[in-house]
VOPAGU-2260 file (C-alpha; in pm, 1 decimal, decimal comma):
REM VOPAGU-2260
SITE   aa  ch    i         X         Y         Z
SITE  MET   A    0    -285,0    2753,4    2041,0
SITE  LYS   A    1    -568,7    2738,7    2290,9
SITE  TRP   A    2    -913,5    2894,5    2291,0
SITE  SER   A    3   -1209,6    2867,5    2522,1
SITE  LEU   A    4   -1536,1    2782,6    2349,1
SITE  ASN   A    5   -1668,4    3122,7    2461,8
SITE  GLU   A    6   -1386,0    3296,2    2272,7
SITE  LEU   A    7   -1476,7    3106,3    1957,1
SITE  GLN   A    8   -1840,0    3224,4    1962,5
SITE  ARG   A    9   -1736,2    3532,2    1766,3
SITE  TYR   A   10   -1664,8    3306,9    1466,5
SITE  GLN   A   11   -2032,2    3217,7    1408,6
SITE  ASP   A   12   -2060,4    3429,0    1094,8
SITE  GLU   A   13   -1712,7    3383,9     953,6
SITE  PRO   A   14   -1468,7    3102,4    1041,2
SITE  LEU   A   15   -1129,8    3166,8    1197,2
SITE  GLN   A   16    -877,0    3096,0     921,6
SITE  LEU   A   17    -564,2    2908,5    1023,4
SITE  ASP   A   18    -235,8    2921,1     832,9
SITE  ARG   A   19      45,2    2863,2    1078,7
SITE  THR   A   20     360,2    2670,8    1152,7
SITE  LEU   A   21     373,6    2490,4    1485,7
SITE  ASP   A   22     680,9    2365,7    1670,0
SITE  LEU   A   23     558,9    2043,2    1831,2
SITE  ASN   A   24     897,3    1872,2    1865,6
SITE  ALA   A   25     910,6    1912,9    2246,1
SITE  LEU   A   26     552,7    1787,0    2278,8
SITE  PHE   A   27     628,4    1478,5    2067,6
SITE  THR   A   28     948,9    1387,9    2248,9
SITE  GLU   A   29     778,2    1433,6    2587,0
SITE  ARG   A   30     450,3    1247,8    2518,2
SITE  PHE   A   31     556,4     998,2    2249,5
SITE  PRO   A   32     933,2     939,9    2298,9
SITE  GLU   A   33     927,8     581,7    2167,0
SITE  ASP   A   34     715,6     664,1    1861,5
SITE  ILE   A   35     866,5     995,0    1747,4
SITE  LEU   A   36    1235,6    1080,3    1774,4
SITE  GLY   A   37    1196,6    1428,9    1627,4
SITE  ALA   A   38     976,3    1646,6    1410,0
SITE  ASP   A   39    1021,3    1928,1    1161,6
SITE  PRO   A   40     795,5    2231,7    1209,6
SITE  VAL   A   41     431,9    2137,2    1142,0
SITE  LYS   A   42     250,3    2342,2     878,4
SITE  ILE   A   43    -124,6    2364,6     932,5
SITE  LYS   A   44    -388,9    2525,5     716,6
SITE  GLY   A   45    -761,5    2521,3     780,6
SITE  TYR   A   46   -1033,0    2686,0     984,3
SITE  LEU   A   47   -1236,4    2681,3    1305,0
SITE  SER   A   48   -1606,5    2759,4    1293,8
SITE  TYR   A   49   -1867,2    2793,1    1567,3
SITE  GLU   A   50   -2227,1    2686,2    1520,6
SITE  LYS   A   51   -2501,1    2620,3    1777,9
SITE  GLY   A   52   -2256,1    2579,3    2064,8
SITE  ASP   A   53   -2021,3    2343,5    1879,5
SITE  VAL   A   54   -1682,3    2412,2    1723,0
SITE  MET   A   55   -1574,7    2241,9    1401,8
SITE  VAL   A   56   -1201,7    2225,1    1329,4
SITE  THR   A   57   -1086,0    2131,0     979,9
SITE  VAL   A   58    -709,7    2130,0     929,4
SITE  SER   A   59    -461,4    1998,8     674,1
SITE  VAL   A   60    -126,1    1901,6     823,8
SITE  ASP   A   61     219,3    1870,7     662,9
SITE  THR   A   62     541,0    1776,6     839,8
SITE  VAL   A   63     835,1    1537,3     838,9
SITE  LEU   A   64     885,5    1312,2    1140,0
SITE  THR   A   65    1191,0    1118,4    1246,0
SITE  VAL   A   66    1067,0     780,9    1367,4
SITE  PRO   A   67    1242,1     454,1    1451,8
SITE  SER   A   68    1245,8     183,5    1186,8
SITE  THR   A   69    1018,1     -98,9    1294,3
SITE  ARG   A   70    1288,3    -346,7    1191,7
SITE  SER   A   71    1618,2    -198,7    1310,3
SITE  LEU   A   72    1511,8      99,2    1527,0
SITE  GLN   A   73    1736,5     322,4    1314,1
SITE  PRO   A   74    1599,9     677,9    1261,5
SITE  VAL   A   75    1388,4     716,7     945,1
SITE  LYS   A   76    1252,5    1040,8     795,1
SITE  LEU   A   77     876,7    1001,2     739,9
SITE  PRO   A   78     681,8    1269,6     549,0
SITE  ILE   A   79     328,1    1309,7     684,8
SITE  SER   A   80      47,2    1489,8     501,9
SITE  PHE   A   81    -322,2    1453,4     586,2
SITE  LYS   A   82    -643,4    1637,2     666,6
SITE  PHE   A   83    -870,5    1593,9     968,4
SITE  THR   A   84   -1199,3    1730,3    1098,0
SITE  GLU   A   85   -1303,6    1723,7    1462,6
SITE  PHE   A   86   -1601,0    1863,2    1651,8
SITE  TYR   A   87   -1567,2    2007,1    2002,7
SITE  LEU   A   88   -1869,2    2033,3    2232,6
SITE  ASP   A   89   -1922,8    2167,4    2581,1
SITE  ASP   A   90   -2261,0    1996,3    2622,3
SITE  GLU   A   91   -2300,5    1617,6    2596,0
SITE  SER   A   92   -2660,0    1657,8    2478,5
SITE  HIS   A   93   -2518,7    1782,8    2146,2
SITE  LEU   A   94   -2371,6    1437,0    2075,7
SITE  GLU   A   95   -2698,0    1328,9    1911,9
SITE  ARG   A   96   -2627,6    1574,9    1627,9
SITE  TYR   A   97   -2338,7    1359,0    1507,1
SITE  ASP   A   98   -2314,5    1008,2    1369,1
SITE  GLY   A   99   -2051,4     755,0    1473,2
SITE  SER   A  100   -1818,2     830,1    1181,9
SITE  GLU   A  101   -1728,8    1179,7    1303,8
SITE  THR   A  102   -1467,8    1260,7    1565,9
SITE  VAL   A  103   -1647,6    1438,9    1849,6
SITE  ILE   A  104   -1476,4    1554,6    2168,9
SITE  VAL   A  105   -1669,5    1678,3    2471,4
SITE  LEU   A  106   -1471,8    1939,7    2663,4
SITE  ASP   A  107   -1517,5    2007,6    3033,6
SITE  GLU   A  108   -1677,3    2338,7    3124,9
SITE  ASP   A  109   -1352,4    2535,4    3163,9
SITE  GLU   A  110   -1133,6    2318,6    2939,9
SITE  PRO   A  111    -989,3    2506,5    2641,8
SITE  LEU   A  112    -969,4    2372,5    2288,7
SITE  ASP   A  113    -597,6    2296,3    2248,0
SITE  LEU   A  114    -519,3    2281,0    1876,8
SITE  ASP   A  115    -154,4    2184,5    1933,7
SITE  GLN   A  116    -263,9    1871,0    2122,3
SITE  ALA   A  117    -524,2    1785,8    1857,8
SITE  VAL   A  118    -272,0    1818,0    1575,0
SITE  ALA   A  119      -7,6    1616,8    1765,3
SITE  GLU   A  120    -247,9    1332,7    1846,3
SITE  ASN   A  121    -371,6    1314,4    1487,5
SITE  ILE   A  122     -12,1    1304,6    1360,3
SITE  VAL   A  123      63,1    1008,0    1588,8
SITE  LEU   A  124    -244,2     829,9    1449,6
SITE  GLU   A  125    -107,8     876,4    1095,4
SITE  ILE   A  126     221,6     694,5    1161,6
SITE  PRO   A  127     206,6     362,7     974,2
SITE  MET   A  128     245,8      33,1    1159,5
SITE  GLN   A  129     554,5     -54,1     952,3
SITE  VAL   A  130     825,6     203,9     886,4
SITE  LEU   A  131    1139,6      92,4     703,3
SITE  SER   A  132    1447,8     277,2     583,0
SITE  ASP   A  133    1520,3     277,5     209,2
SITE  ASP   A  134    1783,1       5,3     257,9
SITE  GLU   A  135    1542,1    -211,6     454,7
SITE  LYS   A  136    1279,4    -185,9     181,2
SITE  GLN   A  137    1508,1    -368,7     -62,0
SITE  ASP   A  138    1428,7    -740,1     -98,9
SITE  ASP   A  139    1790,8    -838,8     -48,2
SITE  ALA   A  140    1824,6    -629,4     265,8
SITE  THR   A  141    2028,6    -779,1     544,1
SITE  PHE   A  142    1825,1    -839,3     855,6
SITE  PRO   A  143    1952,1    -785,2    1207,8
SITE  ALA   A  144    2103,2   -1084,1    1385,4
SITE  GLY   A  145    2258,3   -1152,7    1720,1
SITE  ASN   A  146    2401,9   -1429,6    1933,3
SITE  GLY   A  147    2168,5   -1724,2    1871,6
SITE  TRP   A  148    1896,7   -1528,9    1688,3
SITE  GLU   A  149    1826,4   -1364,2    1354,2
SITE  VAL   A  150    1539,9   -1188,8    1179,5
SITE  ILE   A  151    1429,1   -1362,3     859,6
SITE  SER   A  152    1189,9   -1265,2     581,4
SITE  GLU   A  153     840,7   -1410,6     562,4
SITE  SER   A  154     928,3   -1605,4     247,3
SITE  GLU   A  155    1231,9   -1758,1     419,1
SITE  TYR   A  156    1014,8   -1848,1     717,7
SITE  GLU   A  157     758,7   -2020,6     493,8
SITE  SER   A  158    1030,3   -2220,6     316,8
SITE  GLN   A  159    1171,1   -2332,0     653,0
SITE  LYS   A  160     826,9   -2454,5     759,3
SITE  THR   A  161     797,9   -2677,2     450,5
SITE  GLU   A  162    1144,5   -2831,1     492,1
SITE  PRO   A  163    1144,0   -3163,5     678,2
SITE  LYS   A  164    1269,8   -3127,1    1031,8
SITE  LYS   A  165    1609,6   -3278,4    1096,1
SITE  VAL   A  166    1632,6   -3490,7    1408,0
SITE  ASP   A  167    1940,5   -3452,6    1620,7
SITE  PRO   A  168    2120,0   -3790,1    1587,3
SITE  ARG   A  169    2184,9   -3792,2    1961,1
SITE  LEU   A  170    1809,1   -3791,8    2018,7
SITE  ALA   A  171    1717,9   -4041,7    1744,4
SITE  LYS   A  172    1732,5   -4334,6    1987,6
SITE  LEU   A  173    1459,9   -4169,9    2197,8
SITE  LYS   A  174    1221,5   -4214,1    1907,4
SITE  GLU   A  175    1258,9   -4590,1    1941,9
SITE  LEU   A  176    1117,3   -4565,7    2296,0
SITE  PHE   A  177     784,9   -4433,1    2160,7
SITE  PRO   A  178     715,5   -4627,2    1839,4
SITE  ASP   A  179     340,7   -4546,8    1844,6
SITE  GLN   A  180     409,0   -4171,2    1804,0
SITE  GLU   A  181     499,6   -4106,6    1441,8
SITE  HIS   A  182     454,0   -3728,2    1433,9
SITE  ASP   A  183     579,9   -3432,4    1632,6
SITE  ASN   A  184     345,7   -3253,3    1869,4
SITE  ASP   A  185     413,7   -2883,3    1800,2
């Protein structure tokens, strides 16, 4: 859904009500292929209003994303529900009307307001840094491992740090060459 700011001037007296379902799956897989594997239809509800040359967009968003687990990269269903407000301007001098806590976007003269892009970008911002499957959330979950490596829990890592380091017996004689060095240089 795209509008020019001139088109939105007719909503000065009464806001444009939004209650739609967007299919953003193609947009997500094209722009954010590593972050989003798929998306259910996105339900949006809110309004656009025009005042003094600026457009305010307030939208609540509900969808379910399929994202990779941050531990195993296996697909995980992630429900997303949030609300955002953004202001769109065509004149940079209007920036002084807003404080630093508000999201303000200055559009070029002929650039339309693209609500699909705005919703998609805000959805990406809502994805948590750590996404785990239900199995991975369990404390006794098995971690991935490979040839010569394994993922361990933080508690296991801490316990390994406190254990005294075992010296390879083949290298023990080297320690005798440097008797003045009693500790390891990590």
